C-alpha positions as CSV (number, residue, x, y, z in Angstrom):
1,M,9.8,5.5,21.7
2,E,6.5,7.5,21.8
3,Y,3.8,6.0,19.6
4,I,3.1,7.9,16.4
5,R,-0.5,7.6,15.5
6,R,-1.0,5.9,12.2
7,I,-3.4,6.7,9.4
8,M,-4.7,3.1,9.8
9,D,-5.8,4.0,13.3
10,D,-8.7,5.8,11.7
11,V,-9.5,2.6,9.8
12,I,-9.4,0.6,13.0
13,D,-11.6,3.1,14.7
14,R,-14.2,2.7,11.9
15,K,-14.0,-1.1,12.0
16,N,-14.3,-1.2,15.8
17,E,-17.8,0.2,15.5
18,A,-18.9,-2.8,13.6
19,F,-16.7,-5.8,14.6
20,N,-15.7,-7.4,17.8
21,A,-12.3,-8.7,16.5
22,I,-9.8,-7.2,14.1
23,S,-6.9,-9.1,12.4
24,I,-4.1,-6.7,11.3
25,I,-2.1,-8.1,8.5
26,G,0.8,-6.6,6.4
27,P,4.5,-6.8,5.9
28,K,6.6,-7.6,8.9
29,G,8.1,-4.5,10.6
30,C,5.3,-2.2,9.5
31,G,4.1,-1.6,13.1
32,K,1.1,-4.0,13.3
33,T,1.8,-5.2,16.9
34,R,2.7,-1.8,18.2
35,T,-0.5,-0.2,16.9
36,A,-2.6,-3.0,18.4
37,K,-0.8,-2.8,21.8
38,E,-1.7,0.9,22.0
39,R,-5.4,-0.1,22.1
40,C,-5.2,-3.2,24.4
41,K,-5.3,-3.7,28.2
42,T,-4.1,-7.3,27.9
43,V,-1.3,-8.5,25.6
44,I,-0.8,-12.2,25.0
45,E,2.5,-12.6,23.2
46,F,3.1,-16.2,22.1
47,Q,6.7,-15.5,21.1
48,D,7.5,-14.4,24.7
49,E,10.0,-17.1,25.6
50,E,9.4,-16.8,29.4
51,K,5.6,-17.3,29.0
52,R,5.4,-19.2,25.7
53,D,5.1,-22.7,27.0
54,G,2.4,-21.7,29.5
55,Y,0.5,-19.7,27.0
56,L,0.6,-22.5,24.5
57,A,-0.6,-25.0,27.1
58,V,-3.6,-22.9,28.0
59,A,-4.3,-22.3,24.3
60,E,-4.4,-26.0,23.6
61,T,-6.4,-27.2,26.7
62,A,-8.5,-24.3,27.9
63,P,-8.3,-21.3,25.5
64,G,-11.4,-19.8,27.1
65,L,-9.3,-18.8,30.1
66,F,-7.8,-16.0,28.0
67,L,-11.2,-14.4,27.7
68,K,-11.4,-13.8,31.4
69,K,-8.6,-11.2,31.1
70,E,-9.3,-7.5,30.8
71,R,-10.3,-6.4,27.4
72,P,-9.4,-5.4,24.7
73,I,-7.0,-8.3,24.4
74,L,-4.2,-8.6,21.8
75,F,-3.1,-12.1,20.7
76,D,0.3,-11.6,19.0
77,E,1.7,-14.4,16.9
78,W,-1.7,-16.1,17.2
79,Q,-0.8,-18.6,14.4
80,D,1.2,-20.5,17.1
81,A,-2.0,-21.3,18.8
82,L,-4.7,-22.1,16.2
83,K,-7.5,-22.6,18.7
84,I,-7.4,-18.9,19.4
85,W,-9.0,-18.1,16.1
86,G,-11.9,-20.5,16.6
87,M,-12.4,-19.3,20.2
88,I,-12.6,-15.7,19.2
89,R,-14.9,-16.5,16.3
90,K,-17.3,-18.3,18.7
91,D,-17.2,-15.5,21.2
92,C,-18.1,-13.1,18.5
93,D,-21.1,-15.3,17.6
94,D,-22.2,-15.6,21.2
95,H,-22.0,-11.8,21.8
96,P,-22.9,-10.1,18.6
97,E,-23.6,-6.8,20.4
98,E,-20.0,-6.5,21.6
99,V,-17.4,-4.6,19.5
100,G,-13.6,-3.8,19.7
101,E,-12.6,-6.5,22.2
102,Y,-10.0,-8.6,20.3
103,Y,-7.0,-7.9,18.1
104,L,-4.9,-10.5,16.2
105,T,-1.4,-9.9,14.8
106,G,1.1,-12.4,13.6
107,S,4.1,-13.1,11.5
108,T,3.7,-12.5,7.7
109,S,5.9,-15.6,7.1
110,K,3.4,-17.9,8.8
111,K,0.3,-18.6,6.6
112,I,-2.3,-20.7,8.4
113,D,-5.5,-22.1,6.9
114,T,-8.0,-21.8,9.7
115,P,-10.8,-24.4,10.0
116,H,-13.4,-21.6,9.9
117,T,-13.3,-18.2,8.2
118,G,-13.8,-15.1,10.3
119,T,-16.2,-13.6,7.8
120,G,-18.7,-11.3,9.5
121,R,-16.9,-11.7,12.9
122,I,-13.2,-11.0,12.4
123,S,-12.4,-8.0,10.2
124,E,-9.1,-8.0,8.4
125,I,-7.1,-4.8,7.9
126,L,-4.0,-4.4,5.7
127,M,-1.3,-2.2,7.2
128,Y,1.4,-0.6,5.0
129,P,4.7,0.8,6.0
130,M,4.5,4.5,7.1
131,T,3.7,7.2,4.6
132,L,5.8,10.3,4.1
133,W,3.3,12.2,6.2
134,E,3.7,9.8,9.1
135,T,7.5,9.8,8.9
136,G,7.6,13.6,8.8
137,E,8.8,14.3,5.2
138,S,5.3,15.8,4.4
139,T,3.7,18.6,6.4
140,G,0.3,17.1,5.7
141,E,-1.2,20.5,5.0
142,V,-3.0,19.4,1.8
143,S,-5.7,16.7,2.1
144,L,-6.2,14.4,-0.9
145,S,-9.7,13.3,0.2
146,R,-10.8,17.0,0.6
147,I,-9.6,17.8,-2.9
148,V,-11.8,15.0,-4.3
149,E,-14.9,15.7,-2.1
150,N,-14.9,19.6,-2.0
151,E,-14.5,21.6,-5.2
152,S,-14.0,24.8,-3.3
153,Y,-11.2,23.4,-1.1
154,D,-8.4,26.0,-1.4
155,I,-4.9,24.4,-1.4
156,S,-3.0,27.5,-2.4
157,G,0.3,28.6,-0.8
158,Y,1.4,25.5,1.3
159,E,5.2,25.1,1.0
160,A,7.0,21.8,0.9
161,K,9.9,21.5,3.4
162,V,11.5,18.4,1.9
163,S,14.3,18.5,-0.6
164,L,14.8,16.2,-3.5
165,E,17.9,14.7,-1.7
166,E,15.8,14.0,1.3
167,L,13.3,12.2,-0.8
168,F,16.2,10.1,-2.2
169,F,17.0,9.1,1.4
170,A,13.3,8.5,2.3
171,A,12.9,6.1,-0.6
172,C,16.0,4.1,0.4
173,R,15.1,4.2,4.1
174,G,11.5,3.2,3.6
175,G,8.5,3.6,5.9
176,W,9.7,1.2,8.6
177,P,8.8,2.5,12.1
178,R,12.1,1.0,13.5
179,C,14.0,3.7,11.5
180,L,12.4,6.5,13.6
181,A,14.0,5.1,16.7
182,L,17.5,5.4,15.2
183,K,19.6,8.5,15.1
184,N,22.3,7.4,12.6
185,D,21.2,7.7,8.9
186,N,23.4,4.9,7.8
187,A,21.8,2.7,10.4
188,K,18.4,3.6,9.1
189,L,19.4,2.4,5.7
190,E,20.3,-1.0,7.1
191,I,16.7,-1.8,8.1
192,A,15.4,-2.3,4.5
193,K,18.6,-4.1,3.5
194,D,18.1,-6.6,6.3
195,Y,14.4,-7.0,5.5
196,Y,15.3,-7.8,1.9
197,S,17.9,-10.4,3.0
198,Q,15.5,-12.0,5.4
199,I,12.9,-12.3,2.6
200,I,15.0,-14.1,0.1
201,R,16.9,-16.3,2.7
202,K,14.2,-17.2,5.1
203,D,10.7,-15.9,4.6
204,V,10.0,-17.3,1.1
205,S,10.6,-20.8,2.5
206,A,9.2,-20.3,6.0
207,I,5.8,-19.2,4.8
208,D,4.7,-22.7,3.9
209,G,7.6,-25.0,4.6
210,V,8.6,-25.3,0.9
211,K,12.4,-24.9,0.3
212,R,12.9,-22.3,-2.3
213,N,15.9,-21.2,-4.3
214,T,17.5,-18.0,-2.9
215,E,19.0,-17.0,-6.2
216,W,15.7,-17.4,-8.1
217,C,14.0,-15.2,-5.6
218,R,16.8,-12.6,-5.6
219,T,16.6,-12.4,-9.4
220,I,12.8,-12.1,-9.5
221,L,12.9,-9.2,-7.0
222,W,15.7,-7.6,-9.0
223,S,13.6,-7.8,-12.2
224,Y,10.5,-6.5,-10.4
225,A,12.6,-3.6,-9.1
226,R,13.8,-2.8,-12.6
227,N,10.1,-2.7,-13.6
228,M,8.6,-1.0,-10.6
229,A,5.6,1.3,-11.2
230,T,5.2,-0.1,-14.8
231,T,2.8,-2.4,-16.5
232,A,5.6,-4.7,-17.7
233,K,4.4,-8.1,-18.7
234,K,5.2,-10.9,-16.3
235,T,6.7,-12.8,-19.3
236,S,9.3,-10.1,-19.6
237,I,10.1,-10.3,-15.9
238,Y,10.4,-14.1,-16.1
239,A,12.7,-13.7,-19.1
240,D,15.2,-11.9,-16.8
241,V,15.3,-14.9,-14.5
242,K,15.3,-17.5,-17.3
243,A,18.3,-15.8,-18.9
244,S,20.4,-17.1,-16.1
245,F,18.5,-20.1,-14.7
246,N,16.7,-23.1,-16.1
247,V,13.3,-22.6,-14.5
248,T,9.7,-22.8,-15.7
249,D,7.1,-20.0,-15.9
250,A,4.9,-22.0,-13.5
251,T,7.6,-22.2,-10.9
252,L,8.4,-18.5,-11.2
253,Q,4.6,-17.7,-10.9
254,S,4.6,-19.7,-7.6
255,Y,7.5,-17.5,-6.3
256,V,5.6,-14.4,-7.3
257,E,2.5,-15.6,-5.4
258,V,4.6,-16.2,-2.3
259,L,6.1,-12.7,-2.5
260,E,2.6,-11.3,-2.8
261,K,1.5,-13.3,0.3
262,L,4.5,-11.9,2.1
263,F,3.3,-8.4,1.2
264,V,6.5,-7.6,-0.6
265,I,5.0,-6.9,-4.0
266,R,1.5,-6.0,-5.2
267,D,-0.3,-5.0,-8.3
268,I,-2.4,-1.9,-8.9
269,D,-5.6,-2.8,-10.9
270,A,-6.5,-1.0,-14.1
271,W,-9.5,1.4,-14.3
272,T,-11.6,0.2,-17.1
273,P,-14.5,2.4,-18.2
274,Q,-15.4,2.1,-21.9
275,I,-14.6,5.7,-22.6
276,R,-13.7,4.9,-26.2
277,S,-15.5,2.0,-27.8
278,K,-12.8,1.7,-30.5
279,T,-9.9,2.0,-28.2
280,A,-8.2,-1.0,-26.6
281,I,-7.8,-0.3,-22.9
282,R,-4.7,-1.8,-21.5
283,A,-6.0,-3.8,-18.5
284,A,-2.5,-4.8,-17.4
285,K,-1.8,-4.3,-13.7
286,K,0.9,-1.9,-12.5
287,H,3.6,-3.6,-10.4
288,I,4.7,-1.9,-7.2
289,F,6.6,-2.8,-4.1
290,I,4.8,-2.5,-0.8
291,D,7.7,-0.2,0.1
292,P,10.3,1.1,-2.5
293,S,13.1,0.5,-0.1
294,I,12.8,-3.2,-0.7
295,A,13.3,-2.7,-4.4
296,L,16.3,-0.4,-3.9
297,A,17.8,-3.0,-1.6
298,A,17.3,-5.6,-4.4
299,L,19.1,-3.2,-6.8
300,G,21.8,-2.4,-4.4
301,V,21.1,1.4,-4.7
302,S,22.0,4.1,-2.1
303,P,20.6,7.6,-2.0
304,D,23.6,9.1,-3.7
305,Y,23.0,7.0,-6.7
306,F,20.1,9.1,-7.8
307,N,22.3,12.1,-8.3
308,T,23.2,10.6,-11.6
309,D,20.1,8.7,-12.4
310,L,16.9,10.7,-12.0
311,D,15.2,8.5,-14.6
312,L,15.3,5.5,-12.1
313,F,14.2,7.8,-9.3
314,G,11.1,8.7,-11.4
315,H,9.9,5.1,-11.1
316,V,10.9,5.0,-7.4
317,F,9.1,8.2,-6.7
318,E,6.0,6.9,-8.4
319,N,6.1,3.7,-6.4
320,M,6.6,5.7,-3.2
321,V,3.6,7.9,-3.9
322,L,1.4,5.0,-4.9
323,R,2.3,3.3,-1.6
324,D,1.1,6.5,0.2
325,L,-2.0,6.8,-2.0
326,C,-3.0,3.2,-1.1
327,V,-2.9,4.1,2.6
328,Y,-4.7,7.4,2.1
329,A,-7.4,5.7,0.0
330,E,-7.9,2.9,2.6
331,A,-8.5,5.5,5.3
332,H,-11.5,6.8,3.3
333,N,-13.0,3.6,1.8
334,A,-11.5,4.5,-1.6
335,R,-9.5,2.6,-4.1
336,I,-6.3,3.4,-6.1
337,L,-6.3,2.3,-9.8
338,H,-4.4,3.3,-13.0
339,Y,-5.3,3.9,-16.6
340,T,-3.6,3.5,-20.0
341,D,-5.0,3.0,-23.4
342,D,-3.6,2.5,-27.0
343,M,-4.3,6.2,-27.9
344,G,-1.9,7.5,-25.4
345,L,-4.5,8.5,-22.8
346,E,-3.2,7.7,-19.3
347,A,-3.3,8.5,-15.6
348,D,-0.6,7.3,-13.2
349,A,-3.2,6.9,-10.5
350,I,-7.0,7.2,-10.1
351,Y,-8.4,7.8,-6.6
352,Q,-11.9,6.2,-6.7
353,A,-14.1,7.2,-3.8
354,D,-17.0,4.9,-2.8
355,N,-19.6,7.6,-3.6
356,G,-18.5,7.6,-7.3
357,K,-16.3,10.7,-7.2
358,Y,-12.8,10.2,-8.5
359,A,-9.6,12.1,-9.2
360,L,-7.2,11.6,-12.1
361,I,-3.6,11.9,-10.8
362,E,-0.2,12.3,-12.5
363,I,3.0,11.7,-10.5
364,K,6.0,13.7,-11.6
365,T,9.5,14.2,-10.1
366,G,10.5,17.5,-11.6
367,A,8.4,20.7,-11.6
368,N,9.4,21.2,-15.2
369,R,7.1,18.3,-16.1
370,I,4.0,19.9,-14.6
371,P,2.8,21.6,-17.8
372,D,2.9,18.2,-19.7
373,A,1.1,16.5,-16.8
374,E,-1.5,19.2,-16.8
375,A,-2.1,18.9,-20.5
376,S,-2.4,15.1,-20.2
377,L,-5.0,15.4,-17.5
378,L,-7.0,18.0,-19.3
379,K,-7.0,15.8,-22.5
380,F,-8.3,12.9,-20.4
381,R,-11.2,15.0,-19.1
382,E,-12.0,16.4,-22.5
383,V,-12.2,12.8,-24.0
384,I,-14.8,12.0,-21.3
385,K,-16.8,15.2,-22.1
386,K,-16.8,14.4,-25.8
387,H,-17.9,10.8,-25.1
388,N,-20.8,12.1,-23.1
389,E,-21.8,14.6,-25.8
390,I,-21.9,11.9,-28.4
391,A,-23.6,9.4,-26.0
392,T,-26.6,11.8,-25.5
393,K,-27.1,12.9,-29.1
394,D,-29.5,10.0,-29.8
395,K,-32.3,10.7,-27.4
396,E,-34.1,7.5,-28.2
397,H,-31.1,5.2,-27.8
398,P,-28.7,7.1,-25.5
399,R,-25.3,5.4,-24.7
400,A,-23.7,5.2,-21.3
401,I,-22.6,8.5,-19.8
402,Y,-19.5,8.6,-17.7
403,R,-19.0,10.8,-14.7
404,E,-16.4,13.5,-15.1
405,P,-13.5,13.6,-12.7
406,S,-14.0,15.6,-9.5
407,A,-10.4,16.7,-9.5
408,L,-7.3,16.7,-11.7
409,I,-4.1,16.4,-9.6
410,V,-0.4,16.5,-10.2
411,I,1.7,15.2,-7.3
412,C,5.2,16.5,-7.7
413,A,8.5,15.9,-5.9
414,T,10.1,19.3,-6.5
415,A,7.1,21.8,-6.8
416,P,7.9,24.5,-4.2
417,M,4.3,25.0,-3.1
418,S,0.7,23.9,-3.7
419,Y,-1.5,25.8,-6.1
420,T,-4.4,25.5,-8.6
421,T,-3.6,26.3,-12.2
422,E,-5.8,28.6,-14.3
423,K,-7.4,25.6,-15.8
424,G,-8.3,24.1,-12.5
425,V,-5.6,21.4,-12.1
426,K,-4.3,21.0,-8.5
427,I,-0.6,21.0,-8.1
428,V,0.5,19.3,-4.9
429,P,4.1,18.9,-3.7
430,V,4.5,15.5,-2.1
431,G,5.9,17.3,0.9
432,C,2.5,18.7,1.7
433,L,0.3,15.7,1.0
434,R,-1.8,13.7,3.5
435,D,-5.0,11.6,3.4
């Protein structure tokens, strides 16, 4: 299968200018090894059964022999040969002028504590499953980063070519590169189901050798799936499990931590500017899956299910968009956050660039929800403006002034084309979006 360039390739290009070694982490099956192989002239695969014993013997007794091979060099499943880490770290110290010579990839279910950190020598990059732009559901004609950076950027008239039913399928299939090599749609849906099964039956125990209860893990993922793209309290999630099993919060927290280390679930941090001094900002994290297909496998949901449950798909769609936004942000040194306060002010996502510019983003399934989303974003911007007006009234004792958003964006599943409203809000069909 021909290699499809990933958005993270741009991140690797950037890192390669500063570091001599890059460790690519992320969920299994997301394409870490394939991406690294595309860049390397030598590939050392410690899981290759024909060469494994020989490689391990060299790694244990004379790991420096590997460095004589043509570079760049990829060490795949490097956790099986721990001395590789120290060897690369030392070579980076000895040759600080060199860049882009080593790549490390490995199994997510093998967590190893190295004797020395790679700080300043080995840069770590998190790779996600593929975005809708990478899998072809999006045309990529509208750039998120350009919207934020360039006020005059014209997005008008780009048409989405993906239907709602195709988005149902994309969510259940997931962004797993393996799917692109398959022709049968039912076969593509099996990838996420198998991944989910491997997580609960093997990976949660293999990661550190601690035997864990399969049913507890299954129920935790089921509860997380019911609460995806929400700020549900973990006590509520734990209650779902404790309704059927006698298990402590501490034990459940340990399971959640393992699922985070396996890159199955993750949290989106809250954006916390003190816009209203008398308003309590809800700093709760938003729970998402690294790919919504895992959540849907946990729920036992197929694409056809959404024909009668668009409410659930609203959460699934938000999770899918947040996955893509995290990838797009990483490519431009940005962050993805969210905001909710007790006065009803909210933003599903906030794209925070490293130069201080940011965009407030609402994520909606139906185009009929665009007017409400626009009103919510405009209200948010107006609150910031009023805060700044009050903050500057007292010239002798001015209060903090907050930067106004560089863009207000609604990302929609069913909007037929991209456009800018009369009040300046950018409406972007997900089928047109890229980084």
